[in-house]
Each structure stands twice: as structure tokens, then as C-alpha cells.
C-alpha positions in Angstrom: 0.0 0.0 0.0 1.2 3.5 -0.8 0.3 6.4 1.3 1.6 9.9 0.7 0.5 13.5 1.0 0.8 16.3 -1.6 1.2 19.9 -0.5 0.8 22.3 -3.4 1.8 25.9 -2.9 0.4 28.7 -5.2 -1.6 27.1 -8.0 -3.0 29.3 -10.7 -6.6 28.2 -11.0 -7.7 31.4 -12.8 -8.7 29.5 -15.9 -11.0 27.3 -13.8 -12.6 30.0 -11.6 -13.6 33.3 -13.1 -13.8 35.0 -9.6 -10.1 34.3 -9.0 -9.0 36.1 -12.1 -9.4 39.6 -10.5 -7.8 38.5 -7.2 -5.0 36.6 -8.8 -4.1 39.4 -11.3 -3.2 41.6 -8.3 -0.9 39.0 -6.8 0.6 37.7 -10.0 4.0 39.6 -10.1 4.6 39.1 -6.4 3.7 35.4 -6.4 5.7 34.7 -9.6 8.8 36.3 -8.1 8.6 34.1 -5.0 9.3 30.9 -6.9 12.8 30.0 -8.1 11.1 28.6 -11.2 9.8 32.1 -12.0 6.2 30.9 -12.3 3.2 29.9 -10.3 2.1 26.3 -10.4 -0.6 25.1 -12.7 -3.3 22.5 -12.0 -1.5 20.3 -14.4 1.6 20.3 -12.2 -0.4 18.7 -9.4 -2.0 16.3 -11.8 1.3 15.2 -13.3 2.8 14.7 -9.8 -0.3 12.5 -8.9 0.1 10.5 -12.1 3.8 9.9 -11.4 3.1 8.9 -7.9 0.3 6.5 -8.8 2.2 5.0 -11.8 4.9 2.4 -12.0 7.7 5.0 -11.9 6.7 6.1 -8.4 6.2 2.7 -7.0 9.1 2.8 -4.5 8.2 6.2 -3.1 6.0 5.8 0.0 5.2 7.7 3.2 6.3 11.1 2.0 4.9 14.6 1.7 5.4 15.8 -1.9 5.7 19.6 -1.8 4.6 20.9 -5.2 5.8 24.5 -5.0 8.6 25.0 -7.6 11.0 25.6 -4.7 9.1 28.5 -3.2 9.2 27.3 0.4 12.9 26.5 0.2 13.6 30.0 -1.2 11.6 31.6 1.6 13.5 29.7 4.2 17.0 30.1 2.7 17.1 33.8 2.0 20.2 34.8 0.1 
């Protein structure tokens, strides 16, 4: 049995929720700059991680928390 947790950070769901477009547009530059990847996550990033985890490639990974944040938390903790 495999049991994991996934912890996504900022995920841009503006294309899925019209209400978030206005709110997100105000945060966009700030949020994008917080990530070492230079972008906010997409719903597809979470889906692709889930597919990896549930497929044969991720079979030997178990009991972990997969942080899906493009390195944002690490950057916030390790300020240069």
C-alpha cells in the first residue's frame, strides 16, 4: 500500500474559476517572483505529480509529503 501527502503551494486556477482572475491578477507579479522557477504552479503540475506517484515510476516512493511548489518554500526559508 502506498500512502503519501501532496502539498501544493500557489496554484493558478484562474482558468478554472472566473472569480479568482481579478484577485490573482493583483498577486501575479509578487507570487511569480517568490518561486525559483519564476512561475506559479498550474493545476497540471499537481495532476502530473499525482500520475507519477500512482504509476509504476513512483512505485518505490512511499510515506512522503510531496511539496509541489517549484522551490518556493525553500527559497523563503533560505534567503540569500
